[in-house]
C-alpha positions as a Markdown table, in Angstrom:
| # | Residue | x | y | z |
|---|---|---|---|---|
| 1 | Unk | 5.4 | 3.6 | 25.5 |
| 2 | Unk | 4.6 | 6.3 | 27.9 |
| 3 | Unk | 8.1 | 7.8 | 27.8 |
| 4 | Unk | 7.8 | 8.0 | 24.0 |
| 5 | Unk | 4.4 | 9.7 | 24.2 |
| 6 | Unk | 5.8 | 12.1 | 26.8 |
| 7 | Unk | 8.7 | 13.0 | 24.4 |
| 8 | Unk | 6.3 | 13.5 | 21.4 |
| 9 | Unk | 4.1 | 15.7 | 23.6 |
| 10 | Unk | 7.1 | 17.8 | 24.6 |
| 11 | Unk | 8.2 | 18.3 | 21.0 |
| 12 | Unk | 4.6 | 19.2 | 20.0 |
| 13 | Unk | 4.6 | 22.0 | 22.6 |
| 14 | Unk | 8.1 | 23.1 | 21.5 |
| 15 | Unk | 6.9 | 23.4 | 18.0 |
| 16 | Unk | 3.8 | 25.3 | 19.0 |
| 17 | Unk | 6.0 | 27.9 | 20.8 |
| 18 | Unk | 8.3 | 28.1 | 17.8 |
| 19 | Unk | 5.5 | 28.8 | 15.4 |
| 20 | Unk | 4.4 | 31.6 | 17.7 |
| 21 | Unk | 7.9 | 33.1 | 17.7 |
| 22 | Unk | 8.2 | 36.2 | 15.5 |
| 23 | Unk | 11.7 | 35.4 | 14.5 |
| 24 | Unk | 10.5 | 32.0 | 13.2 |
| 25 | Unk | 7.4 | 33.5 | 11.5 |
| 26 | Unk | 9.8 | 35.6 | 9.3 |
| 27 | Unk | 11.3 | 32.5 | 7.8 |
| 28 | Unk | 8.8 | 30.8 | 5.6 |
| 29 | Unk | 10.9 | 27.7 | 5.1 |
| 30 | Unk | 11.2 | 27.0 | 8.8 |
| 31 | Unk | 7.4 | 27.7 | 9.3 |
| 32 | Unk | 6.5 | 25.2 | 6.6 |
| 33 | Unk | 8.9 | 22.6 | 8.1 |
| 34 | Unk | 7.7 | 23.2 | 11.7 |
| 35 | Unk | 4.0 | 23.2 | 10.8 |
| 36 | Unk | 4.3 | 20.0 | 8.8 |
| 37 | Unk | 6.1 | 18.2 | 11.8 |
| 38 | Unk | 3.5 | 19.6 | 14.3 |
| 39 | Unk | 0.6 | 18.4 | 12.0 |
| 40 | Unk | 2.1 | 14.9 | 11.9 |
| 41 | Unk | 2.4 | 14.8 | 15.8 |
| 42 | Unk | -0.9 | 16.3 | 16.5 |
| 43 | Unk | -3.1 | 13.2 | 16.2 |
| 44 | Unk | -0.9 | 11.3 | 18.6 |
| 45 | Unk | -0.9 | 14.1 | 21.1 |
| 46 | Unk | -4.7 | 14.4 | 20.9 |
| 47 | Unk | -5.2 | 10.7 | 21.6 |
| 48 | Unk | -2.6 | 10.8 | 24.3 |
| 49 | Unk | -4.5 | 13.7 | 26.0 |
| 50 | Unk | -7.9 | 11.7 | 25.9 |
| 51 | Unk | -6.0 | 8.8 | 27.2 |
| 52 | Unk | -4.7 | 10.7 | 30.2 |
| 53 | Unk | -8.0 | 12.4 | 30.8 |
| 54 | Unk | -9.6 | 9.0 | 30.9 |
| 55 | Unk | -7.1 | 7.8 | 33.4 |
| 56 | Unk | -7.6 | 10.7 | 35.7 |
| 57 | Unk | -11.4 | 10.4 | 35.6 |
| 58 | Unk | -11.0 | 6.6 | 36.2 |
| 59 | Unk | -8.9 | 7.2 | 39.4 |
| 60 | Unk | -11.5 | 9.8 | 40.6 |
| 61 | Unk | -14.3 | 7.4 | 40.0 |
| 62 | Unk | -12.5 | 4.5 | 41.7 |
| 63 | Unk | -12.0 | 6.8 | 44.8 |
| 64 | Unk | -15.8 | 7.0 | 45.2 |
| 65 | Unk | -15.8 | 3.4 | 46.2 |
| 66 | Unk | -13.8 | 4.3 | 49.4 |
| 67 | Unk | -16.8 | 6.3 | 50.5 |
| 68 | Unk | -20.2 | 4.9 | 52.0 |
| 69 | Unk | -22.6 | 4.7 | 49.0 |
| 70 | Unk | -26.0 | 3.6 | 48.6 |
| 71 | Unk | -26.3 | 0.2 | 46.8 |
| 72 | Unk | -27.8 | 1.8 | 43.7 |
| 73 | Unk | -25.1 | 4.4 | 43.7 |
| 74 | Unk | -22.4 | 1.9 | 44.1 |
| 75 | Unk | -23.6 | 0.0 | 41.1 |
| 76 | Unk | -23.6 | 3.1 | 39.0 |
| 77 | Unk | -20.1 | 3.9 | 40.1 |
| 78 | Unk | -18.9 | 0.4 | 39.2 |
| 79 | Unk | -20.7 | 0.6 | 35.8 |
| 80 | Unk | -18.8 | 3.9 | 35.1 |
| 81 | Unk | -15.5 | 2.3 | 36.0 |
| 82 | Unk | -16.0 | -0.5 | 33.7 |
| 83 | Unk | -16.9 | 1.9 | 30.9 |
| 84 | Unk | -13.8 | 4.0 | 31.5 |
| 85 | Unk | -11.6 | 0.9 | 31.6 |
| 86 | Unk | -12.8 | -0.2 | 28.3 |
| 87 | Unk | -12.3 | 3.3 | 26.7 |
| 88 | Unk | -8.8 | 3.6 | 28.3 |
| 89 | Unk | -7.8 | 0.2 | 26.9 |
| 90 | Unk | -9.2 | 1.2 | 23.5 |
| 91 | Unk | -7.2 | 4.4 | 23.5 |
| 92 | Unk | -4.0 | 2.5 | 24.6 |
| 93 | Unk | -4.3 | 0.1 | 21.6 |
| 94 | Unk | -4.8 | 3.1 | 19.3 |
| 95 | Unk | -1.7 | 4.8 | 20.6 |
| 96 | Unk | 0.3 | 1.5 | 20.1 |
| 97 | Unk | -0.8 | 1.4 | 16.5 |
| 98 | Unk | 0.0 | 5.0 | 16.0 |
| 99 | Unk | 3.5 | 4.5 | 17.4 |
| 100 | Unk | 4.3 | 1.7 | 15.1 |
| 101 | Unk | 7.1 | 2.4 | 12.6 |
| 102 | Unk | 5.7 | 3.6 | 9.3 |
| 103 | Unk | 6.7 | 2.2 | 6.0 |
| 104 | Unk | 8.7 | 4.9 | 4.4 |
| 105 | Unk | 7.3 | 4.0 | 1.0 |
| 106 | Unk | 3.7 | 4.4 | 2.1 |
| 107 | Unk | 3.2 | 8.0 | 0.6 |
| 108 | Unk | 4.9 | 7.2 | -2.7 |
| 109 | Unk | 3.6 | 6.7 | -6.2 |
| 110 | Unk | 3.5 | 3.0 | -7.4 |
| 111 | Unk | 4.4 | 1.1 | -10.5 |
| 112 | Unk | 2.2 | -1.9 | -11.0 |
| 113 | Unk | 3.0 | -4.9 | -13.2 |
| 114 | Unk | 0.3 | -7.4 | -14.2 |
| 115 | Unk | 1.4 | -10.6 | -16.1 |
| 116 | Unk | -0.8 | -13.3 | -17.4 |
| 117 | Unk | -0.1 | -16.7 | -15.9 |
| 118 | Unk | -1.6 | -20.0 | -16.5 |
| 119 | Unk | -4.7 | -20.2 | -18.6 |
| 120 | Unk | -3.7 | -18.9 | -22.2 |
| 121 | Unk | -6.1 | -16.2 | -23.5 |
| 122 | Unk | -8.3 | -16.5 | -20.5 |
| 123 | Unk | -5.4 | -15.5 | -18.3 |
| 124 | Unk | -4.7 | -12.5 | -20.5 |
| 125 | Unk | -8.3 | -11.5 | -20.2 |
| 126 | Unk | -8.1 | -11.8 | -16.4 |
| 127 | Unk | -4.9 | -9.6 | -16.5 |
| 128 | Unk | -7.0 | -7.0 | -18.3 |
| 129 | Unk | -9.8 | -7.3 | -15.8 |
| 130 | Unk | -7.2 | -6.7 | -12.9 |
| 131 | Unk | -5.9 | -3.7 | -14.7 |
| 132 | Unk | -9.3 | -2.2 | -15.1 |
| 133 | Unk | -10.0 | -3.0 | -11.3 |
| 134 | Unk | -6.9 | -1.1 | -10.2 |
| 135 | Unk | -7.6 | 1.8 | -12.6 |
| 136 | Unk | -11.1 | 2.2 | -11.3 |
| 137 | Unk | -9.9 | 2.1 | -7.7 |
| 138 | Unk | -7.3 | 4.7 | -8.4 |
| 139 | Unk | -9.8 | 6.8 | -10.2 |
| 140 | Unk | -12.1 | 6.7 | -7.1 |
| 141 | Unk | -9.1 | 7.9 | -5.0 |
| 142 | Unk | -8.6 | 10.9 | -7.3 |
| 143 | Unk | -5.2 | 9.4 | -8.5 |
| 144 | Unk | -3.9 | 9.4 | -12.0 |
| 145 | Unk | -3.1 | 6.3 | -13.8 |
| 146 | Unk | -0.6 | 6.2 | -16.7 |
| 147 | Unk | 0.2 | 3.2 | -19.0 |
| 148 | Unk | 4.0 | 2.6 | -19.4 |
| 149 | Unk | 4.0 | -0.5 | -21.5 |
| 150 | Unk | 1.6 | -3.2 | -22.7 |
| 151 | Unk | 1.9 | -6.5 | -24.6 |
| 152 | Unk | -1.6 | -7.3 | -25.8 |
| 153 | Unk | -2.9 | -10.8 | -26.6 |
| 154 | Unk | -5.1 | -9.8 | -29.5 |
| 155 | Unk | -8.3 | -10.8 | -27.9 |
| 156 | Unk | -8.7 | -8.0 | -25.5 |
| 157 | Unk | -6.2 | -9.2 | -22.9 |
| 158 | Unk | -2.7 | -8.5 | -21.8 |
| 159 | Unk | 0.3 | -10.8 | -21.7 |
| 160 | Unk | 1.8 | -8.1 | -19.6 |
| 161 | Unk | 0.9 | -4.5 | -18.7 |
| 162 | Unk | 3.0 | -2.0 | -16.7 |
| 163 | Unk | 1.5 | 1.3 | -15.4 |
| 164 | Unk | 2.0 | 3.9 | -12.9 |
| 165 | Unk | -0.4 | 5.3 | -10.3 |
| 166 | Unk | 0.3 | 8.8 | -9.1 |
| 167 | Unk | -1.1 | 10.0 | -5.9 |
| 168 | Unk | -0.2 | 10.6 | -2.3 |
| 169 | Unk | -0.5 | 7.3 | -0.4 |
| 170 | Unk | -0.8 | 5.1 | -3.4 |
| 171 | Unk | 1.7 | 2.5 | -2.3 |
| 172 | Unk | 0.1 | 2.3 | 1.3 |
| 173 | Unk | -3.2 | 1.1 | -0.5 |
| 174 | Unk | -1.7 | -1.1 | -3.2 |
| 175 | Unk | 1.1 | -2.8 | -1.4 |
| 176 | Unk | -0.9 | -5.7 | -0.3 |
| 177 | Unk | -1.9 | -6.7 | -3.9 |
| 178 | Unk | 1.4 | -8.3 | -4.8 |
| 179 | Unk | 1.0 | -12.0 | -5.5 |
| 180 | Unk | -0.8 | -14.5 | -7.7 |
| 181 | Unk | -4.5 | -13.7 | -8.3 |
| 182 | Unk | -6.7 | -16.6 | -9.4 |
| 183 | Unk | -10.0 | -16.5 | -11.5 |
| 184 | Unk | -12.4 | -19.3 | -11.8 |
| 185 | Unk | -15.1 | -18.8 | -14.5 |
| 186 | Unk | -16.5 | -20.3 | -17.7 |
| 187 | Unk | -14.6 | -18.7 | -20.7 |
| 188 | Unk | -16.8 | -17.2 | -23.5 |
| 189 | Unk | -15.2 | -19.6 | -25.9 |
| 190 | Unk | -16.1 | -22.7 | -23.8 |
| 191 | Unk | -19.0 | -24.5 | -25.4 |
| 192 | Unk | -19.5 | -27.1 | -22.8 |
| 193 | Unk | -19.8 | -24.6 | -19.9 |
| 194 | Unk | -16.8 | -26.1 | -18.1 |
| 195 | Unk | -15.2 | -23.8 | -15.4 |
| 196 | Unk | -11.6 | -22.8 | -16.2 |
| 197 | Unk | -9.0 | -21.7 | -13.6 |
| 198 | Unk | -6.6 | -19.0 | -14.8 |
| 199 | Unk | -3.9 | -16.9 | -12.9 |
| 200 | Unk | -2.3 | -13.5 | -13.2 |
| 201 | Unk | 0.7 | -12.2 | -11.2 |
| 202 | Unk | 0.7 | -8.6 | -9.7 |
| 203 | Unk | 3.8 | -6.9 | -8.7 |
| 204 | Unk | 3.6 | -3.5 | -6.7 |
| 205 | Unk | 6.7 | -1.4 | -6.7 |
| 206 | Unk | 7.2 | 1.9 | -4.9 |
| 207 | Unk | 8.7 | 4.7 | -7.0 |
| 208 | Unk | 12.3 | 5.2 | -6.0 |
| 209 | Unk | 14.3 | 8.4 | -6.0 |
| 210 | Unk | 17.6 | 8.7 | -7.9 |
| 211 | Unk | 19.5 | 9.1 | -4.8 |
| 212 | Unk | 18.2 | 5.8 | -3.4 |
| 213 | Unk | 19.3 | 3.7 | -6.4 |
| 214 | Unk | 22.7 | 4.5 | -7.9 |
| 215 | Unk | 22.6 | 3.3 | -11.6 |
| 216 | Unk | 25.9 | 3.5 | -13.4 |
| 217 | Unk | 25.4 | 4.5 | -17.1 |
| 218 | Unk | 27.9 | 1.8 | -18.1 |
| 219 | Unk | 25.6 | -0.8 | -16.7 |
| 220 | Unk | 22.7 | 0.0 | -19.0 |
| 221 | Unk | 22.4 | -1.1 | -22.6 |
| 222 | Unk | 19.7 | 0.9 | -24.5 |
| 223 | Unk | 17.7 | -0.2 | -27.6 |
| 224 | Unk | 15.2 | 1.7 | -29.5 |
| 225 | Unk | 12.4 | 0.3 | -31.6 |
| 226 | Unk | 9.2 | 1.3 | -33.4 |
| 227 | Unk | 6.2 | 1.6 | -31.0 |
| 228 | Unk | 3.3 | -0.8 | -31.5 |
| 229 | Unk | 1.0 | 1.2 | -29.3 |
| 230 | Unk | -1.2 | 4.1 | -29.9 |
| 231 | Unk | 0.0 | 7.4 | -31.5 |
| 232 | Unk | -0.8 | 7.2 | -35.2 |
| 233 | Unk | 1.6 | 7.7 | -38.0 |
| 234 | Unk | 4.1 | 9.7 | -35.9 |
| 235 | Unk | 4.9 | 6.8 | -33.6 |
| 236 | Unk | 5.0 | 4.4 | -36.6 |
| 237 | Unk | 7.6 | 6.3 | -38.5 |
| 238 | Unk | 10.0 | 7.0 | -35.5 |
| 239 | Unk | 11.8 | 4.5 | -33.2 |
| 240 | Unk | 10.4 | 6.2 | -30.0 |
| 241 | Unk | 10.0 | 3.1 | -27.9 |
| 242 | Unk | 12.8 | 2.3 | -25.4 |
| 243 | Unk | 14.2 | -1.0 | -24.1 |
| 244 | Unk | 16.7 | -0.8 | -21.2 |
| 245 | Unk | 18.8 | -3.8 | -20.2 |
| 246 | Unk | 20.6 | -3.6 | -16.7 |
| 247 | Unk | 23.5 | -5.8 | -17.4 |
| 248 | Unk | 24.5 | -6.6 | -13.7 |
| 249 | Unk | 21.0 | -8.0 | -12.9 |
| 250 | Unk | 19.6 | -8.9 | -16.4 |
| 251 | Unk | 16.5 | -6.8 | -15.7 |
| 252 | Unk | 14.7 | -5.7 | -18.9 |
| 253 | Unk | 12.4 | -2.7 | -19.1 |
| 254 | Unk | 10.4 | -1.3 | -22.0 |
| 255 | Unk | 8.4 | 1.8 | -22.4 |
| 256 | Unk | 6.5 | 3.0 | -25.4 |
| 257 | Unk | 3.7 | 5.1 | -24.0 |
| 258 | Unk | 5.1 | 8.5 | -24.9 |
| 259 | Unk | 5.6 | 10.1 | -28.2 |
| 260 | Unk | 9.3 | 11.1 | -27.6 |
| 261 | Unk | 12.3 | 8.9 | -27.0 |
| 262 | Unk | 13.5 | 11.0 | -24.2 |
| 263 | Unk | 10.2 | 10.7 | -22.3 |
| 264 | Unk | 10.0 | 7.0 | -22.8 |
| 265 | Unk | 13.6 | 6.7 | -21.6 |
| 266 | Unk | 12.8 | 8.8 | -18.5 |
| 267 | Unk | 9.9 | 6.5 | -17.7 |
| 268 | Unk | 11.8 | 3.3 | -18.3 |
| 269 | Unk | 14.5 | 4.5 | -15.9 |
| 270 | Unk | 11.8 | 5.1 | -13.3 |
| 271 | Unk | 10.6 | 1.6 | -13.7 |
| 272 | Unk | 14.3 | 0.3 | -13.5 |
| 273 | Unk | 14.9 | 2.2 | -10.4 |
| 274 | Unk | 11.7 | 0.8 | -8.8 |
| 275 | Unk | 12.7 | -2.8 | -9.6 |
| 276 | Unk | 16.2 | -2.4 | -8.4 |
| 277 | Unk | 15.0 | -0.8 | -5.2 |
| 278 | Unk | 12.6 | -3.7 | -4.6 |
| 279 | Unk | 15.2 | -6.2 | -5.5 |
| 280 | Unk | 17.5 | -4.8 | -2.8 |
| 281 | Unk | 14.8 | -4.3 | -0.3 |
| 282 | Unk | 13.8 | -8.1 | -0.8 |
| 283 | Unk | 17.4 | -9.1 | -0.2 |
| 284 | Unk | 17.6 | -7.3 | 3.1 |
| 285 | Unk | 14.1 | -8.7 | 4.0 |
| 286 | Unk | 15.1 | -12.3 | 3.3 |
| 287 | Unk | 18.3 | -11.9 | 5.3 |
| 288 | Unk | 16.3 | -11.3 | 8.5 |
| 289 | Unk | 15.2 | -14.1 | 10.9 |
| 290 | Unk | 12.4 | -15.9 | 9.0 |
| 291 | Unk | 10.4 | -16.2 | 12.3 |
| 292 | Unk | 9.9 | -12.5 | 12.3 |
| 293 | Unk | 8.3 | -12.3 | 8.9 |
| 294 | Unk | 4.8 | -11.0 | 8.6 |
| 295 | Unk | 2.4 | -13.4 | 6.7 |
| 296 | Unk | 0.8 | -10.5 | 4.9 |
| 297 | Unk | 2.5 | -8.3 | 2.4 |
| 298 | Unk | 5.7 | -10.2 | 2.1 |
| 299 | Unk | 5.3 | -9.7 | -1.8 |
| 300 | Unk | 6.3 | -13.2 | -2.7 |
| 301 | Unk | 5.0 | -13.7 | -6.2 |
| 302 | Unk | 4.5 | -17.5 | -5.5 |
| 303 | Unk | 1.8 | -16.7 | -2.9 |
| 304 | Unk | -1.8 | -17.2 | -4.1 |
| 305 | Unk | -3.4 | -14.4 | -2.5 |
| 306 | Unk | -6.8 | -14.1 | -3.9 |
| 307 | Unk | -9.5 | -16.1 | -5.9 |
| 308 | Unk | -12.2 | -14.4 | -8.0 |
| 309 | Unk | -15.0 | -17.2 | -8.4 |
| 310 | Unk | -17.7 | -16.1 | -11.0 |
| 311 | Unk | -20.1 | -19.1 | -10.5 |
| 312 | Unk | -20.3 | -18.3 | -6.9 |
| 313 | Unk | -20.2 | -14.5 | -7.2 |
| 314 | Unk | -17.3 | -14.7 | -4.6 |
| 315 | Unk | -13.9 | -13.0 | -4.0 |
| 316 | Unk | -11.8 | -14.6 | -1.2 |
| 317 | Unk | -8.5 | -13.3 | 0.1 |
| 318 | Unk | -6.7 | -16.4 | 1.3 |
| 319 | Unk | -4.2 | -14.5 | 3.6 |
| 320 | Unk | -6.9 | -13.3 | 6.1 |
| 321 | Unk | -9.9 | -15.5 | 5.0 |
| 322 | Unk | -12.0 | -12.6 | 4.0 |
| 323 | Unk | -14.7 | -13.3 | 1.5 |
| 324 | Unk | -17.1 | -10.9 | -0.4 |
| 325 | Unk | -19.9 | -12.0 | -2.5 |
| 326 | Unk | -19.9 | -8.7 | -4.4 |
| 327 | Unk | -17.7 | -9.9 | -7.3 |
| 328 | Unk | -18.8 | -7.4 | -9.8 |
| 329 | Unk | -18.3 | -4.4 | -7.4 |
| 330 | Unk | -14.9 | -5.7 | -6.4 |
| 331 | Unk | -13.8 | -5.9 | -10.2 |
| 332 | Unk | -15.3 | -2.4 | -10.6 |
| 333 | Unk | -12.7 | -1.1 | -8.2 |
| 334 | Unk | -14.5 | -1.5 | -4.7 |
| 335 | Unk | -11.4 | -2.8 | -2.9 |
| 336 | Unk | -11.5 | -0.9 | 0.3 |
| 337 | Unk | -12.9 | -3.7 | 2.4 |
| 338 | Unk | -10.0 | -6.0 | 1.5 |
| 339 | Unk | -7.4 | -3.2 | 1.8 |
| 340 | Unk | -8.6 | -2.1 | 5.2 |
| 341 | Unk | -8.8 | -5.6 | 6.5 |
| 342 | Unk | -5.3 | -6.4 | 5.2 |
| 343 | Unk | -3.9 | -3.2 | 6.7 |
| 344 | Unk | -5.4 | -4.0 | 10.0 |
| 345 | Unk | -4.0 | -7.5 | 10.0 |
| 346 | Unk | -0.6 | -6.2 | 9.1 |
| 347 | Unk | -0.7 | -3.8 | 12.0 |
| 348 | Unk | -1.7 | -6.5 | 14.4 |
| 349 | Unk | 1.1 | -8.7 | 13.2 |
| 350 | Unk | 3.5 | -5.9 | 13.6 |
| 351 | Unk | 2.2 | -5.2 | 17.2 |
| 352 | Unk | 2.8 | -8.8 | 18.0 |
| 353 | Unk | 6.4 | -8.6 | 16.7 |
| 354 | Unk | 6.9 | -5.4 | 18.6 |
| 355 | Unk | 5.7 | -7.0 | 21.8 |
| 356 | Unk | 8.0 | -10.0 | 21.3 |
| 357 | Unk | 11.0 | -7.7 | 21.4 |
| 358 | Unk | 10.1 | -6.1 | 24.7 |
| 359 | Unk | 12.3 | -7.6 | 27.4 |
């Protein structure tokens, strides 16, 4: 780890010198490139500097024990040593976390798909609740949410809803939401007060670039149809909605959120690329040694990841055993406690896997 940190520090110093070079300053493209790289390295260099300073202070303080000290002074020195050791260990762990390989998808926009599962109309209503929850969370982050397609149940729910969240870092925050969500509550139509259990499945896909997913035009069958969504008479008169069928995989994507056929096709292609990218990523993931899989964020749709229990005002994430008794706040978009805990757990798992590979 120390060798890597030394290389990072050397590169940081090199970039600092380059940015001060008049020849570089005249090239705005290079300035922007170097400044961005330097900014990414700066937090690591800053923590590494504090780690080294703590180490030097620790050695100097330990050296005091070689001198003849009064009992009270010796006690103070030993307390200071204990404090510095704790701080240095904390900084070391922070550096280990900062050096973990980053998920290259973290900064991307996301495409989210919510599908009603078991439970009939109640499952559709729960799917609508989840859509609202994620939309509220995205709004709180200053991100933009755009509906791509929706299949409504007729009672205010969704059989399926696909939407995009656009914002830097969206995938890093939403990626742990993939899986089966379960709700336990008394439906409004239940006269006997019996609690029903319903489910909805959430899939979180990172937006994929065209260069990452090569789609041959001959592999796509496109159909147009009249949109059933909002848009008034214009959308009812014209077949603006798009259905894409990817023949090699059988994947089907629909989009009817826009007024023009061209815009809907572009959005449908974006969803298709995301699904194909995830499909390939999953194949590669499953080809690895199963013993090295992290238990959080595998994205397996069969996983029951969270339960929303209305009678007990409780939300429980089964992957990490975290429970909140603020159900209404969670459904209103207050997801940070779960997201932060899941992210920390995933980092701990990654650190464990990294340590296992060290000879």
